[in-house]
C-alpha positions in Angstrom: 1.7 -58.5 -127.0 0.1 -55.8 -128.3 -3.2 -57.1 -127.0 -3.4 -54.0 -124.0 -3.4 -51.4 -127.0 -6.1 -53.0 -128.9 -8.3 -53.1 -125.9 -7.2 -49.6 -125.3 -8.8 -48.9 -128.6 -11.8 -50.8 -128.5 -13.1 -50.3 -124.8 -12.0 -46.4 -125.3 -15.2 -44.1 -124.7 -16.7 -41.5 -127.9 -15.0 -39.4 -125.4 -12.0 -41.0 -125.5 -12.1 -41.4 -129.1 -12.1 -37.6 -129.6 -8.3 -37.4 -128.3 -6.3 -40.7 -127.4 -4.5 -41.0 -124.4 -3.8 -43.3 -121.2 -5.5 -41.8 -118.2 -2.8 -41.3 -115.4 -3.5 -43.2 -112.2 -1.6 -43.4 -109.0 -0.9 -47.4 -108.4 -2.7 -48.8 -104.9 0.3 -49.1 -102.2 -0.4 -52.9 -102.6 0.3 -53.2 -106.3 3.3 -50.7 -105.8 4.4 -53.2 -103.3 3.8 -56.1 -105.4 5.6 -54.2 -108.3 8.9 -53.8 -106.2 8.8 -57.0 -105.0 8.9 -58.6 -108.2 11.6 -56.5 -109.7 13.5 -56.9 -106.6 13.3 -61.0 -106.4 11.5 -62.6 -109.1 12.2 -60.5 -112.0 16.2 -60.9 -112.0 15.3 -64.7 -111.4 13.3 -65.1 -114.2 16.0 -63.3 -116.6 18.9 -65.4 -115.4 17.0 -68.4 -117.2 15.8 -66.5 -120.1 17.8 -64.4 -122.3 15.7 -61.8 -124.1 18.5 -62.4 -127.1 17.0 -65.5 -127.8 13.6 -64.6 -128.1 14.4 -61.9 -130.5 17.1 -64.4 -132.6 14.0 -66.9 -133.0 11.7 -64.1 -134.0 14.2 -62.8 -136.7 14.3 -66.5 -138.5 10.4 -66.8 -138.3 10.6 -63.1 -140.3 13.5 -65.1 -142.6 11.0 -67.7 -143.6 8.9 -65.0 -145.4 11.8 -63.6 -147.2 12.1 -66.2 -150.4 8.6 -64.9 -151.3 9.3 -61.1 -151.0 12.3 -61.3 -152.9 11.1 -63.2 -156.0 8.2 -60.8 -156.2 7.8 -58.1 -158.7 7.1 -54.6 -157.5 3.6 -54.6 -158.4 2.8 -58.1 -156.6 5.0 -56.6 -153.5 2.3 -54.1 -153.6 -0.5 -56.7 -153.1 1.2 -58.3 -150.5 0.8 -54.8 -148.6 -2.8 -55.2 -148.7 -2.7 -58.6 -147.6 -0.5 -57.4 -144.4 -2.7 -54.5 -143.9 -5.7 -56.7 -143.3 -4.0 -59.4 -141.3 -2.6 -56.2 -138.6 -5.7 -54.4 -138.9 -7.1 -56.2 -135.3 -4.3 -54.3 -133.2 -3.4 -58.0 -132.0 0.2 -58.2 -133.3 1.0 -61.8 -133.6 4.3 -62.7 -134.1 3.4 -64.4 -137.2 2.0 -61.2 -138.7 4.7 -58.9 -137.9 7.5 -61.4 -138.8 5.6 -61.6 -142.0 5.6 -57.5 -142.1 9.0 -57.0 -141.1 9.8 -59.4 -144.1 8.0 -57.2 -146.2 9.7 -53.8 -145.1 12.9 -55.4 -145.0 12.8 -56.0 -148.6 10.9 -52.8 -150.0 13.4 -50.8 -148.2 16.2 -52.8 -150.1 14.3 -51.9 -152.8 13.7 -48.3 -152.4 16.4 -47.0 -150.7 18.9 -49.4 -151.1 19.9 -50.0 -147.5 18.5 -53.8 -146.1 17.7 -53.9 -142.5 20.4 -56.3 -140.6 19.3 -59.2 -138.2 20.2 -56.5 -135.3 18.0 -54.3 -136.4 15.2 -56.6 -136.8 15.6 -58.0 -133.0 15.7 -53.9 -132.3 11.9 -53.4 -134.1 10.6 -56.6 -132.3 11.8 -55.4 -129.0 10.4 -51.8 -129.6 6.9 -53.1 -130.8 6.9 -55.2 -127.5 7.1 -51.5 -126.1 10.5 -51.9 -124.4 13.4 -49.3 -124.2 16.3 -51.0 -126.6 19.7 -50.3 -126.7 21.8 -50.1 -129.8 25.3 -49.3 -130.2 26.1 -45.8 -131.4 26.3 -46.5 -135.1 23.9 -49.5 -135.3 21.2 -47.6 -137.1 18.6 -46.8 -135.1 16.7 -44.8 -137.4 16.3 -48.0 -140.2 15.3 -50.1 -137.2 12.6 -47.3 -136.1 11.2 -48.0 -139.6 9.7 -51.6 -138.5 7.8 -50.9 -135.7 6.5 -47.7 -137.2 5.3 -49.4 -140.4 3.7 -52.2 -138.5 1.8 -49.9 -136.0 0.9 -47.5 -139.1 -0.6 -50.5 -141.1 -2.9 -51.7 -138.2 -4.3 -48.2 -138.4 -2.6 -46.4 -135.3 -0.6 -43.2 -135.5 2.9 -43.2 -134.6 4.5 -40.4 -133.7 8.9 -40.8 -133.8 10.3 -38.5 -131.6 13.8 -37.2 -132.3 16.2 -34.3 -130.2 16.0 -31.8 -132.8 14.2 -30.5 -136.3 17.8 -31.1 -138.6 17.1 -35.1 -137.2 13.1 -35.0 -137.7 13.3 -33.6 -141.3 16.4 -35.7 -142.3 15.0 -39.4 -141.4 11.4 -38.8 -142.7 13.0 -37.6 -146.2 15.5 -40.3 -145.8 12.7 -43.0 -145.0 10.5 -41.6 -146.9 10.0 -44.0 -149.8 9.4 -46.8 -147.6 6.7 -45.6 -146.2 5.6 -44.2 -149.6 5.8 -47.8 -151.4 3.3 -49.1 -148.3 0.8 -46.7 -149.1 1.4 -44.6 -145.6 1.9 -40.7 -145.3 4.4 -39.2 -143.8 4.5 -35.9 -141.9 7.3 -33.9 -140.4 6.3 -31.1 -137.1 9.6 -28.7 -137.2 9.4 -25.3 -135.3 7.9 -22.2 -136.5 5.1 -23.9 -138.5 1.8 -22.2 -138.6 -1.2 -24.6 -136.8 -2.6 -25.9 -139.9 0.1 -27.4 -141.2 1.2 -28.9 -137.8 -2.3 -30.5 -138.2 -1.5 -31.8 -141.5 1.2 -33.1 -140.4 -0.2 -35.2 -137.2 -3.0 -35.9 -139.7 -0.3 -38.4 -141.4 0.4 -42.0 -140.5 3.8 -41.6 -139.4 4.9 -38.4 -138.2 8.2 -37.1 -137.1 8.8 -34.8 -134.4 11.2 -33.6 -131.9 10.0 -33.8 -128.1 9.9 -30.0 -127.7 7.3 -29.3 -130.4 5.2 -32.3 -129.2 5.1 -31.3 -125.8 3.9 -28.1 -126.4 1.9 -28.8 -129.2 0.1 -30.9 -126.5 -0.2 -28.2 -124.2 -2.2 -26.2 -126.2 -4.6 -29.1 -127.4 -4.9 -29.3 -123.6 -5.7 -25.6 -123.0 -7.8 -25.7 -126.3 -9.8 -28.5 -124.7 -10.2 -27.4 -121.1 -12.1 -24.0 -122.9 -14.1 -25.8 -125.3 -15.3 -28.1 -122.4 -14.5 -32.0 -121.4 -14.2 -34.4 -124.2 -17.6 -35.7 -123.6 -18.5 -32.4 -125.0 -16.5 -32.3 -127.7 -17.5 -35.6 -129.0 -21.2 -34.5 -129.2 -20.5 -31.4 -130.9 -18.7 -33.7 -133.6 -21.9 -35.8 -133.9 -24.0 -32.2 -134.2 -21.8 -31.3 -137.0 -20.1 -28.5 -134.4 -16.4 -28.9 -135.2 -15.0 -25.9 -134.0 -13.5 -27.2 -130.8 -12.1 -30.1 -132.6 -10.5 -27.7 -135.7 -8.6 -26.0 -132.5 -6.3 -29.0 -131.9 -3.1 -30.7 -133.7 -2.9 -33.7 -132.5 -4.9 -36.2 -132.6 -4.1 -38.1 -128.9 -1.2 -40.2 -127.9 -1.7 -43.5 -129.8 1.7 -44.7 -130.1 5.5 -43.2 -129.7 8.9 -44.1 -130.9 11.4 -41.9 -129.0 15.1 -41.7 -130.5 17.7 -41.0 -128.2 15.4 -41.9 -125.2 18.2 -41.6 -122.2 18.3 -37.9 -123.4 14.6 -37.3 -123.6 13.7 -39.4 -120.7 16.1 -38.7 -118.4 18.5 -35.7 -119.2 15.6 -33.3 -120.5 13.0 -34.3 -117.9 14.6 -32.3 -115.0 12.7 -29.5 -116.0 9.0 -29.0 -116.6 7.5 -27.7 -119.8 5.8 -24.3 -119.6 3.1 -23.0 -122.2 3.0 -18.8 -121.6 1.5 -16.0 -122.4 3.8 -13.0 -122.5 3.4 -9.5 -120.9 5.2 -6.9 -120.7 6.4 -4.3 -117.4 8.0 -0.5 -118.6 9.6 -0.2 -115.1 11.4 -4.1 -115.8 14.3 -2.8 -117.3 15.1 -0.2 -114.8 14.4 -2.4 -111.8 16.7 -4.8 -113.2 19.8 -2.5 -113.6 18.9 -1.6 -110.0 19.1 -5.1 -109.1 22.3 -5.7 -110.9 23.9 -2.6 -109.7 23.2 -3.8 -106.0 24.0 -7.4 -106.1 27.7 -6.3 -107.9 28.3 -4.4 -104.7 27.9 -7.1 -102.2 30.6 -9.3 -100.5 31.4 -13.4 -101.5 30.4 -15.0 -98.3 30.3 -11.7 -96.0 26.6 -10.8 -97.8 25.7 -13.9 -99.9 26.5 -17.6 -100.4 26.3 -19.5 -103.5 25.8 -23.4 -103.9 26.8 -24.7 -107.6 25.4 -27.7 -106.6 22.0 -26.8 -105.8 22.3 -23.6 -108.0 20.8 -21.2 -105.7 22.0 -18.7 -103.8 21.2 -17.3 -100.3 21.7 -13.7 -98.5 23.2 -13.3 -95.5 22.0 -10.8 -92.4 24.6 -8.6 -93.9 23.5 -8.7 -96.8 19.8 -8.0 -96.4 20.9 -5.5 -94.3 23.2 -3.9 -97.2 20.2 -3.8 -99.1 17.7 -2.4 -97.0 19.5 0.4 -96.6 20.7 0.9 -100.6 16.7 0.7 -100.8 15.9 3.2 -98.6 15.7 6.1 -101.9 14.6 3.5 -104.8 10.8 3.3 -103.6 8.2 1.2 -105.7 8.9 -2.7 -105.4 12.2 -2.2 -103.3 9.8 -0.7 -100.6 9.0 -4.5 -99.8 11.6 -6.2 -97.5 10.6 -9.7 -99.5 10.7 -8.0 -103.3 13.9 -6.4 -102.9 15.4 -9.2 -102.0 14.0 -11.8 -104.5 15.1 -9.1 -106.8 18.9 -8.9 -105.7 19.0 -12.9 -105.6 17.9 -13.0 -108.9 20.6 -10.5 -109.8 23.0 -12.5 -108.2 22.2 -15.8 -109.5 22.5 -14.2 -113.1 26.0 -12.9 -112.2 27.1 -15.6 -110.2 25.7 -18.7 -111.8 24.7 -18.3 -115.3 27.5 -17.6 -117.6 27.9 -16.2 -121.6 29.3 -19.5 -124.0 28.3 -21.9 -121.2 24.7 -21.7 -120.1 23.7 -18.9 -123.1 24.7 -17.6 -126.0 24.0 -13.6 -126.9 23.1 -13.9 -130.9 21.6 -10.7 -132.5 21.0 -8.7 -129.3 19.3 -11.8 -128.2 19.6 -13.9 -124.8 19.6 -17.7 -126.6 19.8 -20.7 -123.7 21.8 -23.4 -124.3 20.6 -26.8 -123.4 23.8 -28.3 -121.0 23.5 -31.9 -122.3 23.3 -31.5 -126.1 25.4 -27.7 -125.9 22.2 -27.3 -128.4 20.0 -23.9 -129.1 17.1 -23.8 -126.9 15.5 -21.7 -129.4 12.3 -19.8 -127.9 12.7 -21.4 -124.6 13.3 -18.9 -121.4 13.8 -19.1 -117.5 11.3 -18.1 -115.7 10.3 -16.4 -112.9 12.1 -12.9 -114.4 15.7 -15.0 -114.5 15.3 -14.5 -117.9 15.2 -10.8 -117.9 17.6 -10.1 -115.9 20.4 -12.2 -117.6 19.0 -10.0 -120.7 19.9 -6.9 -118.6 22.9 -8.2 -117.7 24.0 -9.0 -121.3 22.3 -5.0 -122.1 20.0 -6.7 -124.4 16.5 -5.5 -124.8 14.2 -7.4 -122.6 11.4 -9.7 -123.6 8.2 -9.7 -121.4 7.5 -12.0 -118.8 5.5 -14.8 -119.6 3.0 -16.0 -117.3 2.2 -19.9 -117.0 -1.3 -21.1 -119.5 -0.5 -25.0 -118.6 2.8 -27.1 -118.3 3.5 -31.0 -118.0 6.8 -32.7 -117.0 8.1 -35.0 -120.1 7.5 -38.0 -117.2 3.9 -37.5 -117.1 3.9 -36.7 -121.1 5.0 -39.6 -122.0 3.3 -41.8 -119.4 -0.1 -41.1 -121.2 0.7 -42.4 -124.8 -1.2 -45.8 -125.4 2.0 -47.4 -125.9 5.5 -46.2 -125.2 8.9 -47.5 -126.6 12.5 -45.8 -126.8 15.7 -46.6 -128.2 19.4 -45.1 -127.2 23.3 -46.0 -127.3 23.4 -46.1 -123.5 20.3 -47.7 -122.0 21.5 -50.0 -119.1 22.8 -47.0 -116.9 19.0 -45.5 -117.2 17.0 -49.0 -117.2 15.8 -48.6 -113.3 14.6 -45.1 -113.5 13.3 -45.1 -116.8 11.0 -48.9 -115.4 9.9 -47.2 -112.1 9.2 -43.9 -114.7 7.7 -44.9 -117.9 7.2 -48.6 -116.9 8.9 -49.6 -119.7 11.8 -52.4 -119.9 15.4 -52.0 -121.2 16.4 -54.8 -123.8 20.0 -54.8 -125.2 20.5 -55.5 -128.8 23.8 -57.2 -130.0 26.3 -55.8 -132.3 25.7 -56.2 -135.6 29.7 -56.5 -136.5 32.4 -56.8 -133.6 33.4 -53.4 -132.1 37.0 -52.7 -133.1 37.0 -49.4 -130.1 40.2 -48.8 -128.3 40.1 -47.4 -125.3 43.5 -45.4 -124.6 44.2 -44.6 -121.4 43.0 -41.0 -120.0 45.1 -38.4 -118.5 43.8 -36.1 -115.3 46.0 -32.7 -115.3 46.2 -30.1 -112.5 45.1 -27.2 -114.3 43.0 -26.6 -117.5 45.9 -24.7 -118.8 47.7 -28.2 -118.8 45.0 -29.9 -120.2 44.9 -27.9 -123.1 48.3 -28.3 -123.7 47.3 -32.4 -123.5 45.0 -31.9 -126.0 47.1 -30.3 -128.5 49.6 -32.9 -128.0 47.7 -35.7 -128.8 45.9 -33.9 -131.8 49.6 -33.9 -133.0 50.0 -37.5 -132.5 47.0 -38.5 -134.5 49.4 -39.0 -137.5 47.1 -37.9 -140.1 44.0 -39.8 -138.6 40.8 -37.9 -138.3 40.4 -36.3 -134.4 36.8 -35.6 -132.5 37.4 -33.0 -129.6 34.3 -32.8 -127.2 33.8 -30.0 -124.9 31.4 -29.2 -122.6 30.2 -25.5 -123.4 30.5 -23.3 -126.2 33.6 -21.1 -124.3 35.7 -24.2 -123.7 35.3 -25.1 -127.6 36.3 -21.7 -128.4 39.2 -21.4 -125.7 40.7 -24.5 -127.5 40.3 -23.0 -130.8 42.8 -20.8 -129.5 45.4 -23.1 -128.5 44.8 -25.4 -131.8 45.4 -22.0 -133.5 48.6 -21.3 -131.9 49.8 -24.9 -132.6 49.2 -24.2 -136.2 46.4 -27.1 -136.2 43.6 -26.7 -138.8 40.3 -27.5 -137.6 36.2 -27.4 -137.7 34.4 -25.6 -134.7 30.8 -26.9 -134.1 29.2 -25.3 -131.2 25.9 -23.8 -130.9 27.0 -20.7 -132.9 27.5 -23.1 -135.8 24.5 -25.8 -135.1 23.0 -24.7 -138.6 26.8 -26.2 -140.3 26.2 -29.3 -138.1 25.0 -31.6 -141.4 28.2 -30.1 -143.6 31.0 -30.0 -140.8 30.0 -33.4 -139.5 30.1 -35.2 -143.1 33.7 -33.9 -143.2 34.7 -34.6 -140.0 36.4 -38.5 -141.0 38.6 -37.1 -143.7 42.6 -37.7 -142.7 44.0 -35.2 -140.8 40.2 -33.7 -140.0 40.5 -32.1 -136.7 37.0 -31.4 -135.4 36.1 -29.7 -131.8 32.3 -29.3 -130.8 30.6 -29.5 -128.1 27.7 -32.6 -127.1 25.9 -32.0 -130.2 28.4 -33.8 -132.4 27.4 -37.2 -131.0 23.8 -37.4 -131.7 22.0 -39.4 -134.8 24.6 -38.3 -137.3 27.3 -40.4 -138.9 30.9 -39.2 -139.6 31.3 -41.5 -142.3 35.3 -42.5 -142.2 36.8 -41.7 -145.8 39.5 -43.8 -148.5 42.6 -44.4 -146.3 41.3 -43.5 -143.0 40.8 -47.1 -141.5 44.4 -48.3 -142.1 45.6 -45.3 -139.9 43.0 -46.4 -137.3 39.7 -45.0 -137.4 38.5 -42.2 -135.8 40.3 -40.6 -132.4 38.0 -39.2 -130.2 39.3 -36.9 -127.0 36.8 -36.2 -124.3 38.0 -33.1 -122.0 35.5 -33.2 -119.7 33.6 -35.6 -117.9 29.6 -34.9 -118.1 27.0 -35.4 -115.4 26.4 -39.1 -116.6 28.8 -41.4 -117.4 26.7 -42.6 -120.2 27.1 -39.1 -122.1 30.8 -39.8 -122.5 29.8 -43.1 -123.6 27.7 -41.3 -126.1 30.6 -39.3 -127.5 33.3 -42.4 -127.7 30.1 -44.3 -129.7 31.3 -41.5 -132.6 34.1 -43.8 -133.3 34.1 -47.7 -134.3 31.1 -47.8 -135.5 29.8 -50.7 -137.4 33.1 -52.4 -137.2 35.6 -49.8 -138.1 38.7 -49.1 -136.1 38.6 -46.3 -133.9 40.1 -45.2 -130.5 38.5 -42.8 -127.6 40.5 -41.2 -124.6 39.7 -38.6 -122.1 41.8 -35.8 -120.9 40.4 -33.7 -118.3 41.4 -31.3 -115.2 40.3 -31.2 -111.7 39.7 -27.4 -112.3 36.6 -28.7 -114.7 32.8 -27.6 -113.3 32.2 -31.2 -112.1 35.5 -31.7 -109.9 34.8 -28.2 -108.8 31.2 -28.5 -108.1 31.1 -32.2 -106.5 34.6 -33.4 -105.6 34.9 -32.8 -101.7 37.2 -29.5 -100.7 39.3 -31.9 -99.1 39.8 -34.2 -101.5 40.5 -31.1 -103.4 43.6 -29.9 -101.2 45.4 -33.1 -101.0 45.2 -33.0 -104.6 46.5 -29.5 -104.8 49.4 -30.4 -103.0 50.4 -32.7 -105.3 53.3 -32.5 -107.7 52.2 -30.1 -110.8 53.1 -30.5 -114.4 51.6 -33.4 -115.1 49.2 -36.0 -114.7 47.7 -38.0 -111.7 47.8 -42.0 -111.4 45.0 -43.9 -113.2 43.4 -45.1 -109.6 43.1 -41.6 -108.7 41.6 -40.5 -112.1 39.1 -43.4 -111.8 38.1 -42.7 -108.2 37.6 -39.0 -108.5 35.7 -39.3 -111.5 33.4 -42.5 -110.1 32.8 -40.2 -107.1 31.9 -36.9 -108.9 29.5 -38.9 -111.2 28.0 -40.4 -108.9 26.9 -37.4 -107.1 26.3 -35.7 -110.2 23.9 -38.4 -111.0 22.1 -38.8 -107.4 21.6 -34.9 -107.4 20.5 -35.1 -111.2 18.3 -37.7 -110.1 16.8 -36.1 -107.0 15.9 -33.1 -109.3 14.3 -34.9 -111.5 11.9 -36.1 -108.9 11.6 -33.4 -106.8 10.1 -31.8 -110.8 7.4 -34.4 -111.3 6.2 -34.2 -107.8 5.9 -30.9 -107.9 3.9 -31.6 -111.6 1.7 -34.0 -109.3 0.7 -31.6 -107.0 0.1 -28.7 -108.9 -2.0 -31.1 -111.4 -4.5 -31.5 -108.7 -4.6 -28.0 -107.6 -5.7 -26.7 -111.3 -7.9 -29.8 -111.5 -9.6 -28.3 -108.0 -9.5 -24.8 -109.5 -10.9 -26.0 -112.8 -7.6 -24.9 -114.7 -5.6 -26.3 -117.7 -2.3 -28.2 -116.0 
């Protein structure tokens, strides 16, 4: 099961030990053909006769055979057992019998140290993770606790573990909450969050188990790549270590890429894989502010369709011949970069992009005079991230902010290529089945679904498709009024939408809490209160991931939490994630969607002919169920196809750049 990892460690050369990672090699076409044949024909046939859940249940039975011995032991005797388990795992083979004993020990330690005993479903998830799978556990089934099982087992075997999650809050919370388990087992735990100095990062990555975010991990890896390139190749570094000259390795913060457990894996592997991670150096240009203002002024004088065209699906702007002529005439007296045909057209296209395609409180927010990008999938602020090729500076000029310096690329990588370099990779999410095929193709890991701990009581109510946004907000307010004392969570797709809904609720006299990118520092407190009777919470996508909404006394009797989705997302699984906020761990709950034809996804992906037909239907109401389902299916399939294409193009570009830079002797 774990033979690959053991062999990688034993057969690694002296150079690889200096910085462990899997070499990325493109398989031969015959191997790719054989794999495609296996996935298409042989694997489905094998799965018809082999239920993965049966093997997981057998493992749980194997582990339970050890429980009585551990439960009757004193703490001192249990600590002695830790040493025995450590010895059995040190070879790195991870035989099922040894892992079952280890998991039983961890289960007992968890109960004594934090008062939480792993459910059988969590034991199954831990075994599936250890085998290198993408594990689907329904939202609220306890992925954080399940991750301690493979993390402890691998760390006890002497292999560094990275537990990767989507934000600093979750990394710090999980490391703190699970810390007593690791401490009893004699394992050290580190946390890497934004703003930490290099020395603190080194100490955190030197721990047995390190909790970190995907972005911090990626940029730390890129910094190491730059340091490695400047210091020479890995053989030089290994020889320097033998001589006692550790200057090169002292600049590295990671110990390599050994074993990763990726939480919210669909978000990291898929949603955030559309754009590469770029490590940049900053440089200023005193003329940048003036050029941006000139370009914005010129762009504002151009006429849509006559002088330029906008493609919202491609998020691109193109100039017509008329537009190019108008720019040429207006640039005559400006001189400088405006005298270049290509230069002036690129400037105006960037200005049009900033004006037409990037909107405040949707794609970014402005706080303390700074433009900060908002992640479209999570609704969270992406601190210290910026758009490239001058777009960020153009948006800063548009918002009358002080311009930051342009950033030059030092190194870049996509999440696809980063995570494939781990010697062993696994992940967990509440929504894996929709992305299983792509995850298998890109990351080479299979998806496994774990049974529910308790049967779900979630009720999916009939949805509503309204003609206009105005009608939608009225329908949402009515739905809140009809909740009759139940807590309600309303999900919006953008900061702007959340604030508009807030105004509507205030006008209706409904008290509520607002959670979006402007209040993300209060997230834990707001979510902690969201399960109170009569509590109404308006939130962007950030509300759904990693934080439990615990029902207060009397709420279950009222019907539990009610979740309202006010705008479809690009992928149906993201809608499922929001709905997964209710009815967790056997609690009652319900969900519904209330959307409108004026939502961004409908405007971008629904064909104009269908939009025109729908516009002629009677106003003031909602559309029938079949219209809603067909429209939803159409737009989300179109959006997912487009996003998959963008991810594929990003990965292919990254591969080409790697070859080019490798030939030139530069960092990737």
